[in-house]
N, C-alpha and C positions, 0 to 999 in steps of 0.2 A: 708396360703390359706386365702383369706378374704371372711367373709360370711356377707351377711345383713339379720337383723332380724326386722320385721316390728314391731312398738310400737305406743307409744303415748307421747308426750312431757311431762313434768313435771311440768311446771312452770303453766301459767295463765289459766283460764277457757276457750280460744278458742278452746284448745283440739286437736291441731295441729297432724297428722299423721306424725312418724317421719322413717326413715330407718337408723336402726343402723347398720355399718359397723364394725366388728370385726374379731378376728383370734381365738375365742372361748376363749380366755384368758383375751383379752384387747380390750377395743372400741377405735377404732382406727379413725372412722369419724362419721358425722352425717348428713343427708340429710332429707330435705322434702320429704312426702311421696304424689307423685301425683296424686296416686287413694283415697286420703282421701277427701271426703268431706268437712271438715271445714278448709282446707288451700289449697289443690291443688298443693302440692309441695313447697307453701312458707313457710318460716321460718323468724323469727325474730332474731336479734343480740344474743340474749340469748340461743334460741333453736338451734342455729346455730354452738354456741360453747360448748354445753353439753360434747363433747369428752372431752374438757379440763378440766373439773371439776373435775375429777377423783383423785386425789391428797390424795393419800392412808395415809400420812402424816396427813392429817386433820380427818380423819375416826374415827370412833370407830370400832376398830378391834377385842375387846375380852372383856368378862363381867368383870367389875371392882365393889369393895365391899368395903365400907368403914365400919369400927366395932364400930365406936363411932364418934360423933360429934368432930370436931378439927383433926380428924386423915385423912391420907392422905388414898386414895385409893388403892386397890392393884389386880392385876388379879387374877381372880378366874376362875372356869368352870363353864359350863352352870347348872349342876345340883345344885354346890351348891348354885348358884345365885339365881336359881327359887326356891330351896326349902326355902332359907331365905326369898324370897320375900313374897312366900305362908305363911310361917310361921308367918311374921308379919303381913300381911295384916287379916289372919283368928285370929289372937290372937286380934287385935286391932276391927275387927268385933265382936268377943266375948264379949269383956270387954267395949266396946263404941257403939255399934249398928251399922247396915249397912252404916249409914249416916256420919259415921266417917272416910271414905273412900271417894276418888273421884277420877276421870280420867278427864285429860283434854287433848283431842285428837285435829286432826289436818286435813284440807280440802286438803292435800297431799297423807293422806293414801288412799288406794284403797278400792273402795266398800266392798271388802270381808273383808278387815280388820276392817273397819268400823263395819260391820257386827258382827265379832266377838266381840268387845269391846262392843256393845250394849248388846249382849246376855250374857256377862259376867257381867256386870253391873245390868242390870235389871232381868234376869231370876236367875242369880247364886247368888250374892251379896246381891240384893234385893235393891239397892239404883238408884235414877234418878240422883245422882250427876256424871253426866257425861256429858259435853260440849266441845265443839270443838271452835278452833280459827275462824273457819267461822261465830261464834258470832260476831269478830270483824269487819265481811266485809260484809254478806250477810242477816243478820237475820231481817234486817228492810223490805228488798226486799219480804220477806219470808209473815211476817206481811200486807206489801201492798198488794200483790197477793192474801193471803188468804181471807181477808175482802172485799175486792172490788169485785174478781174474783170467792171467793167459795174453790180456791186451791191453793198450792205455786207451779203455773207450770206457766213460760216463755211461751207466746203463739205463739211466733215467731220462725223464723228459717234465719240463716245467709242470705240466698238468699234473702230475703225480704229487706237487705241495697242494693243490687242493684236496686230492684222493685220499691221503695219507690220513691214519688214525692218531700216529704217534710219529714227532718230528723231532729230531736232535738235532741242534744246531752247535757247531764246535768252531772257535777259534774263528769267528766271524761275526762282525757288527752289521750284519745284514741289514738293518734299516738304513745303513750310512753307504756301505759298500754296494750293495743292490738294491737299491730302493724300490725299483718296479718289481722286482720279486716279491718283495716284502710286503708292498702293497697287495699283491696275490695271496698271500698268507695271511695277513689282516683279514681279507673278505673270507677268505677259507674258514678262520677260526669262528668269524662273526655267524658263517652260515651255519658250521658245525662246533657247536659249543663244548662237545664232548672231544673233540680234539685235543692232545696233549703234546703240549709244545716244552722241549728241554733246550737250556742255554746254557752252555759251558764256556765261560770265560771269565779271565782273573778281573775283569771290570765288570762292573753294572751297567751296561752301556744301553741305547732305546731300544736295541732289539730285546734286550730283557725285559721291558714292560709288557710282551706281550707272552711272555712264559708262565708255564704253570710251575715251573722249578729252574730256577739259575742255581747253578753249581759256580761257586767262586773259588775254582781250585789254585793251587797255588802255581805259578808260570812252568810250563815244561813238564807236568806230572801226567798228560793224557796216556800216557800207554798204562802207567799205574791204573788210571781211574777205569781205562776199557777193559783190562783183566779184571779189575775188581766187579764191573758190573756183568761179566762172564762168570765169574767165580758164583755170584749170587742167582744167575740163570742155570748154570749146572745144578746147584745145590736146590733149587726149586723144581727142578725137570721143566723150565722153560725153553726148551731147545727142541729143534725139530729132527728126531734121529733119523728119521727113513731120508730127507732131505742130505743128512751129514753121511751117513752110509752109502748112498747110491752118486753123489754128485758131488762130492770132496775127498780130498786126502791130507793127513797130517794132524787130524783133531786128537789123536790119543797125548802124541807130545805136548802139543799146547795145552790140553787137559792136565797133565802132569805140570805143567808149568804154571798155571792160574790157579792151582789147589792153595798155592802159599799166599795168594792176594785175597786175603780174608777183609772183610767189613773194619776191622779194629786197623790192619796194618793199612789199607788204603786210604781210611779217612786220615791216619796220621800222617802220610806221603802228601794226600792232597788238600790237606787243611779244610775237609769237609764234615759233617756230620754222617754219622753211620744210619742214621734213619734216613737221611735226604738219598743216601748210595742206595739203600735198597728201595726207597719210593721209584725211583728212577728205573731200577732193574725192573719193578713192578710192571710199570708203564710199558717198557720194550717188551718184556716177556710175553706180557697179555694181550698185546695190540694184534689187532687183526691185519694191519699193515703197519712197517716200521721204514720210514724215512730218515737218512741222514746226510745233514749239508755243512760243509765245513769249506773253510777257506786258507788263508794266511797263518792264522795261529797256530794249524798244525803243521802246515809244508815250511816255513820259514824257520828251520828248526835243525840243527845237528843230529837230531834222532827224527826228522820229518817221516823218513819211509817207515820207519818202526812204527809211528802214530798212525799214518795212513793204515797200514796192515791189520794193526790192533782194532782200527774201527772196522773196517771189512769183516774182521773175524766175526763182530757181532750179527753182522749180515747172514754170513754164512752159517753159524751155530742156529738160528732162527728161520733159517727158510728164506728169508725178507729180501730176496733180490728175485728180479724179472717178474715181478707182478704188479699190480697199479696201487700206486701209494707207497711202494716199497724200493729200497736200494739205496746203495751208496753214492752220493750225489755231490761230488767237487765242484764248488764256483768256482769257475775261472776269472782269473784279475782283468788282463788286457782283453782288448776287442776282437783279436784274432790269435790269441794265444793256441787256441786247439788247431788252426790252419798251420802253426808254425811246428805243431807236434805232428801233423799229417804231412808234411813237405820234408821232414827231418831237419828241421832248422836247429837242434841242439847238437851237440859234439860228438854225441854218442848215437845218434839216429843217422837213419836213412830216408829218402821219400816213402811214403806208404806204410809207416808203421815198420819198418825195417832196421837193422840194428848193424853199425858201422862196424863192430866186432864178428859179425857173422858173414864168413866168406862166403855162401851161398849167396845171400842178400848183396853182398857187393857185386858179385857176379851179375845177377839179375838186373841191377839197376845199369851197371857199366853197359850190359849188352844192349838195354834199351836206348841208352844214350848215345852208343856207336863208339864208345873209347875200349880201349885195350883192359884197362883196369882201373879200379879206386883205390885209394889210400888205404893201407889195411891199418896202421895205429890209430887208437882214438883219441881225437882231439881235446885241445884243452877247453875246459868249462871255464865259466866268467871268473870266479875268484882267481884258476888257476893262469888264465888268460891274461891278467892284467898283472898277476905278480910274474909271468914271463917277461912282458913288455918291460917290468920295472928292472927285472933283470937282465935286460939287451937281447933275451933270446927273440923276440918278437920284434922287428925293425920296423916294419909298416903295417900299419893299423887302419881297418876300414870301420867306422862307425857310422850306422844308418838308424835315425828316427829314435834314437834312446840317449840317454843323458847321463851316463857311468859316473860322471864328475858331480853327480848328486846321490844316484840311485845306489851305487854299491857300497857296501859296508866299509869301515877304517878308509875314511876317506884321504885320511894323511897320505896313505901307500897308493892310492888312485891318482891322488895329483901329481905325486913325484912320479908316478910311471907315465903317465900322461906328459908333463913337461920332458923327460928323458928320451922319450919315443923320437926317433929319428925322422919319421912321416906319419902324419896325422892326418884321414880325410873324414871329415865329417859332413854327412849327408843329410840334412835338417830343414824344415820348412821354417822353424825359429830361431832366428838369428841370435837370440838373449839367452840360450841355456849356457850352462856353465862349462860344457864340454866345449863349447862354439869356440872359446877362449883359447883353447889347445889345438884348435885346427889349423893346420899350415896348408890344407886346402878346404875350403867352404863350399859345399855344391846346394843351393838352392833346390829342395824337392817341394812337389805339389803335396797339398794337405788334403783332409776331408772338404768334400764338395767341389773338388776341384780332380779328382783323379776316380778310376772305374777299377772293378774287378771283383773279388768276394771275400767273405770272411765265414768263419765258422764259431758258432758260439757254444755255451757252455752243454748245451741240450745235443750238440752234433748238428745243428741245422746250417746250413750253407744259405747265404744270403747274399744277394747282389749287392756292391757299393757302386754308385752312379755319380758321374760328374755333373754338375749343375752350371759352373761357372768355370772359364779358363783361368787356370793358375796365374798369380801375379808376378811381374817383372819376366825374369826369364826362368822361373823354377819349372822344373820338368818331374814326370812320375816316376819314381823310385824304381819300376822294372826298366824304364827307357836307360835310366842312367846307368843300371848293371851292365845292359846289354850293351850300350856303347864302351863301358870298358873292356867287356868280355872281347868284342869283337878287334878291339886293339890289342889286347894281348894275346890273341889267336895268331895274330901275325909274326910274335915273337916265340909263342909256346908251341903253336900247331901250323906253322908255314907251309902253303899249297893244299891244306886239307880243307874238306866243306866246313863251314861254319856251322857250330853248335847253338848259334843265339841268332838265326833268324828269324826273329819274332818281330811282328810289326803292329801286335796289339796285345792288351793283356788276355782276351780270349784265347789268342794262339798258344800263349802260355798254359791256360788253364786245361786247352784241349790236350796238349801233350802231356801234362802233368796227370791227369785224372787216369790216363791209361797205366800209371804205377800203382794205382789201386786196385786195380782187377784181380780178384781171387784174394784178396786181403780182408781182413776182418772190417775194414773201413770201406769197403768198395762203392764207389760212385764214378765206376767208368763211363757208365752210361748217360751220367746226368751231364748238362750242357746248359750254358745261358740261355739258350731258347727254351728250355725245358723250365729252367728257375723262373723267367718271363711268364710261362703259360701257368704251371702249376704253384708259384708263389716259394718260397723259401722250404729246403726240404733237409730232411735229415739221413745220416749215413748211418749204417748202408742202404744205400738207394736200389730197390728192387725194378729192376728192367721191366721185367713181364706185367708188374703190376701198376707200374709208374708213380711208386710211392715210397716215401721214405720210412725208417724204422723207428718207432716210437718208442720202444723198450727193447733192450737187450736181454739174452738169457731167457726169455720165456719156456724155452724148450729144456731148460736146467743144462744144455750144453756148454761149455766153456772151451775156448780157441786155447786148448792145451793138449800136450802130447796124448793123455787119455781120456780129455773132454770133462775132466774134473778139475774144479775150484782148488785152491790150496789155503789151507790154514797157517799161517804164519806164527811162529813162536820164538819170540824175542822177548826178553826180560827188560824192565825198567831200568834205565840208569840215568841217576841224577846230573843234571846238567855242568857242565866242567867249570862254569864261569857262576860260582855260588855266592851269595851275600858273605861278607867277612866285615872285619873291624875297619879296614881300608875303604872299603866298598859296600855299605850294609843296605844300601836298596837296589832292587832290582826293576830294570827300564822296559817296559814294553814299548813298542810304538805302532802304530796304525793310521786309520784313515780320517779326515773330516768329511763333513756331509757335502759340502759345495765345491770341495777343491781335487783334483785329479794328480796323482803320482807327482812330478816333480814341477807342475804348475807351469811348465811352459806354454800351456794353451789357456788354461783356466785364470792364470795369472794374468792376463791380460783383461778380464773381465772385472771392473771395479765392483760389481755387485755382487760377487761371488766371494767377497772378503765380507759380507756385511753381516754374519753369522757368527767367524771369527775372525777376528782380523790380524792375530800375530801369532807367532810361534811363542808356546809357553810350556813349563813343564807341570804336570798336575800331579800332586801330592795328598795323601791324607792329611786332614786338619790335624790331627796327634802328631804328624810327622812336622808340620810347620812348628807349633808348639814346643816340641821337644828342641828343634832348632833353633828356636826365636826368631822365626820368619812371620812377616804378615803377607796376605793376599797382594801379589800387583809388586813384590818387592823385585829386584835383580839379584840373582843367584849364580853363583859359577856350579855349572855340572861338569862332572869330572869320571871319567871312565880310565880303565888302561890305555886305552888306545889315544884318547884326546880329551879336548875339555870345550865347552862352549859356557857362553852367559847370554841368558835370557829370564824372562819375568816368570814368576811362581803362580801357581794357582791352585788354590783350597779345592779341593774336590772329593767329597763324602761317598764317591761312587767306586773307589779305588781304596783297597785294603792297606792297611798300613804297613810299611817295608816294602812298598811297590809305587812305581811313577811312570806315569805315560808324557809321550811327546807323540805329535801327530807327525807322520813320516815325509811332509810335503816340503818342508823347509829347507831349502839348499843354500849353498854360499851366496846365491844371489841376494835372496830375501833377509838372510841372518848371518851376518858376517861370523866367521869362524869355521867354514867350510859345511857348516850346516848339520843337521841331525846324524847324519851317517857318521861323522868324526867320531863318534860314541860307540857305535854298533861293532860286532864282531865278526870277521872273516871265517871263523870255525864255520864248517860245512858239513853235511850227511855226507857219510861216505860211500853211500849208494847212489843218491839222487844229485850230490855234489850244490845242493841248494844251501844258501849260507844262511847261519842264525842271525837274523836280524829281530828277534822276537824276545832277546833276553840279553842282558848286559848289565854288570856288576856297576854301579855308580855311586858317587857322593855327592853331595848339595850342600854348598856354605854360602851364606851371605857375602856378599861385596858393596862396598860402598863408594859409589862415582861423585865427588862434589858436585861435578860440572854435567849439566843437562842439555840436550837439545832435541825440540820438537818441529818439524816443518810438515806442512800442509801446501801444495801448490797444484793449480789446476793447469791444465793445458800441456801439449807436448809429452806426456805422460811417460812414453818410451824412451824417449831421446834423453828425458832428465832423469828419469831411473838409472842408465846407464852411467852418466856423467855423476851424479851425485854418488852412487854406489862406491865409485871409483874415489871420489873425493873423500869418502867416510870410512876409507880402509885406514887409515892410521888410529883410529878412534879404539876404544877399547870395548864398546859395545855398539850396534848399529842393527835396528830391524827395520826392514820396509815392506810397505803393503800399498793396498788401494783403497780408496773410500768414493763413495758417491755412487750414483747411479747416471741421472741426466747431465751433470758435470764431473765426471773422472776426475780423481785430484789423485797426486802421492803423498803418501806418509810417511816419515820417518820418525822414530824414537832414535836417539843414541845417547852414550855417556863415554864420561872420561875420567881420568884422575885428574886432570887438572885443565883449565881453558885453553883451548889451542891459540897461536898467535892472531896478531889483526889482519895478516895478509890470509890466513888460511880463512877465515871471517868473511873478508872481502870477496874471495874467489865464491864462497858459498852464496853470497848474498847476488854475486852477478849471475851465478846459475841458476837464482831464484827468480831473476827480474826483480830484485828489492833493492838493487843501487840507487836506482832514480825512478822519478815518476810520481805517482800519487801516493805515497807510501808514508805512514804512520811510523815513526822513529823513537823509540826510548832506549836512552844506555846510561849504564852505571858501570862505567870500568873497573872501579874500585871493588864492587862486588862481583863483577863478572855477569852481569845482568844485562840483557838485550832484547828488545822485543821489535819486531817489523810486521806490519801489516799491509798488505797492499789491497788498497779499495778502488772499485772500477764500477761506475755506473750504479752506485750505490749498495755493493755487496763486497765482500771479500774475495780474493782470488788466490792470496797466497800470505802464509803465516810463517814466520820465523821466532821463536823462543829460545834463548839461550841462558846457561846460568841454572835458573830453576824455572820449572815449567808448570807449575800447579794449574794456571788457568788452561791448559791444551784443549780438554774436554769440553771445556764451557767455549771456548773460542770455535770450536769445530760445531757446535751445536748452532752458534750464528752463523757459521759459513753455511750450515746445512738450510738455514732458514731463508737464506738469500738477502736478509735485510741487516741494516747496521741501524744504531740508536746511540742516544746519547751515553748510555752506560758504557759503551764500548771506550768511547772517548774519554770519558774520565778513569776509567780502568787505565788508560793509557799514561795517564800522569801521574799515576801512582809510584810510589818506589820498589813495590814487589808486584810478583806476577800472580798473587792471588785474586780467584774471580772477584766479581762485586758481589757484595751481600753474602758471602762465604758459599755462594752456589757450587755445587759440586761437579754439575752439568756432565754426570757418569755417561761413557757411550750406551747409547741406545740399541742392542743388538737388533738385527733383522731376522725375527725368526722363521717368517714365511717370506721367501727371495722371491717367489712367483709373482706374489700380490704384493709384494712390499710391504708388509705388515711389522711393525716393531713390537719387541716383547713387552713395552710400557702400553700400549695399546691394546693387546692382548689382554694384560693382567688387570688394566681398567676395565676391560669387558667382563671380567671373572669376578671383580670387586662389585660389579652391577647385578650378577646372579645370572650370567650368560653360561650356559655348558657348551660342550664341543659343537653341537649342531647349531645352536644361537650364534657363537663367534663365527662358525663357517658361514653361518646365512647374513650375518652382519658385516663381518670384515672380510671375509673373501678368504681368509687363512684356510690352508688344508683342504681347498677343494681343487687345488689343479693336480702338482706332483705327489703331494700329502707327503713329504719327507719332513714337515714340520709337527706332524699329528701326533708322533710321541710325545715330543718336548711338552707340547701345548696340554696333553694329557699330565704328564707330570705335574705344570702349574696348576692344573684342578685339582688334581690329588692332593697337593701341599697346602692348597687353600681350605679345602674340607678338613684336613688336619688340625690346621691352625684356627678355623671355627670351632 
């Protein structure tokens, strides 16, 4: 019998409602919840495939303990595991003080989990060394809101997207990062053709296809751009002087500063046309309503706080805040980064939007918790925290629901830190993450669909998360693990005193925490699980008298500052420190893929999510390929001041010359060499402490490896993945991914300076089950060419090509067809690996993941004269999540140009 449980998606900050279909033991399917106000039934390609990410072979199922560095972990029971953790943490605190331990947590935790961690660190351990991976994505937005408006509160609602007359998207590929909101924007533009959309992004992304104006600014020049727009608004008189005079402060200082940011100056800094700058200013200045949306392109910067404030200045100068369709609206990256900010889960924050450095705030929380005091020193932020680990200041580190060995910048130093730390605990649902490698204690955590609590999305809306099935193995909810540790530590740190952690459910944690919001800007002290169940997801602040959330902040033009006025922030544009030079002549940008999420610990278990983009690659403008004598698909060495990678190069006209782009998702598990973040820089914003992940100087050079390897193997994908990744460690280049839908397979592309020895190949064939059975074999030892194809029940189940791999894509087509023929056997007898008849067999990308429609089928439909509606009707593409629609429109547009 199939049951449906309403819950919330665990990916981005849109906070989509989902309906989980299950049989009480297994999750069978996922649909969008038509009653949820964030998505009204829509889901993106990631959310729609959540039920396919439950591969138990990738999960952490039992506690595992390592009793000494260099030893393997072994299974243990929860009592032993938690007793050992409490003993080590307690002893470390006793010998070295509370600040010798630290907690690094995640925007994917639930609010209740967050609260438990905060109370553990601050009230019991007495350290502020607790930070979240939200530091990497939203902390600059926090600073921007607080110093400009007085509180960390996005003032808008999603409905403002439909109601706006002019919408500015900055540093966000919304079509990929927040697809469900982008669908709402597409519909709004269709309904209101006069709506003006401006996109600011160094790359021309799918989001740009909806724009009336795309400003391809030079990376990092956003402050100059916003000052330049404000200069024109002032010159033309497109300001709301009454709003400025009555409700803001600091405008005169800003006015003096931006006088110097003339169109000529800004055009030169940003690399855009003066006419385009004038047009953008006119759109903003004359629009009845003006909304801005931004994400990592603004935040992940050593000047992120300045960029956020400079953008908010535009809203204050035009009075475009607190009104329908207007306001500065940061798009949160993770599902509960907002909940983390609310509970104080950054080292400088306390619950209820309080400050660690504020003595009155510390006293309020200490009194509420029933402890004498809270630590007064501001704790270490993410980059500082791991540097503290590397230097030996942090001697016991607890990591929960995040993968810093993939996501932090300057991965060489991160791996050094984790390897050197005396005791590392990793509380994680997926045992395959790069960070798990360093765990002295691995604790299995319940995951999406298995735990209950709440999350807050980008529009301040609190939704329930509900469990549909039991967690596998011995996995436990995060809050329960925290409370278990806390009660054991209390025996050492607060003997004989009443427990601070007498919680028996997530609801008990929520009910205690919400009291800390009373009287604060985010007040939802009267909101309960029962009310959310009755009324649906609610936005804070929640009005108890009206039993209703607040859709839009600052409608009364009053701000939560000492004098009730918002503040203009006047900061000059400063060039980023890592500029292009002769040694590193290209500027690297990182970003998201459409179908992958963060470090791919979850999405990396679903083969069909690799159909659109299969492997890590660096994109360069064709001019940069030509000047470096490179060809599309060639392996290159990418080097920064911190590290280097080898990966294929892709020609991309959507990037300006002198720039480069690599998706952020590929870590050391999928790409040998510590992954993409071995290149990025740990320099961070002085106020937000958010690191610069968006700009790094690099060089790209060709590399030649005479020996190549290609592997495709079905079955036991996750187990094979781990064993084969380890086996390929000695190779110069190795890239891993998945393929297929009904028959998932592991793909490996690798290369080396010379052929490995016979023992290495024999071990490889053993791991692939190509050493015996129905296997076609061809070897040419003199030329180091080898072919292995396993055929079972008339179809290919495994492939291994070595030495030269020209036939790899053709063989994949044969594997995908599920049939073999005489052509395959004739090819096997050939002395080279070239496909028969010179067939290229190029990989056919899946453009529409929801309906499994390939690019070739869509192009064939276009050649037959089908338009977008015709393609949707005949092939089904674009009729579910719609994420493929911008790319299909691009194919249609190029076809028209070709005609």
